[in-house]
N, C-alpha and C positions, 0 to 999 in steps of 0.2 A: 546393119542398122541403116535405115533410110533417114537422111537428114533433110529438113525442109528449110529453105532459105527465104521464106516469105518475110520474116522480120527484117532481114537485110535489104530485100527489095523495097519494102515499104519505107524503110529509113532513107534509102537512096532517092526515092520519089517523094519524100516528106509527106507520106500518107498515114492516116490513122485507120484503125479497124473500121470505123463507121464510113470512112471515105471509100474503102475497098468494097464494103457491103453495098453502098449506094451505086458505085460504078459497075459492079458485076451482077447485082441482084442475088448474091449468095447470102445465106443466113449468117448473122454476126457470130453465132456460136461456132459455125464451121470455120470461119476465118480465125477466130480466137484459138481454136484447137490446133490449127496449122501454125499460127504465129508462135504459140507456146511449145510447139513440137510434141503435143500430147495426143494428136489424132491417131486413131487406130486404122482408119481407111480414108480414102478420098475418091470421090466420084470423078469419072472422066470428064463430065460436063464442068465440074468445078475447076479441074486442071486447065481445061480449054479456056474458060473465062479468065482465069488468073494469068495464063500465058498471053492472051490477047491484051489484057490490061497493061501488063508490064512489057509487052513486046519482046518476049523472051521464049526460049524453048523449055521443054520439060526438064532438061538437064540443068538449066539455070535455076529452076525452082526446087528440084529434088536431086539428091545426090546419094548414091549408095556408098556407105562407109564400112568397109570390111574390117571390123574390129575384133574378129575371132582370134587373131594372133596376139592380142594384147591382154 
């Protein structure tokens, strides 16, 4: 399972969904799906914009959690 840490990053930067949408130009729905970890896919352009906004790498935003053994 791939986990998205957008909610944590937004909290650390004291940003709301509307703030991220305004700063990145991404659709609010896209950000909401990532925030709630219900997104089925993410465009590379969206990843690029989020990484630039939070000055982080893809690994800081997304994490592979191998939960097959659980």
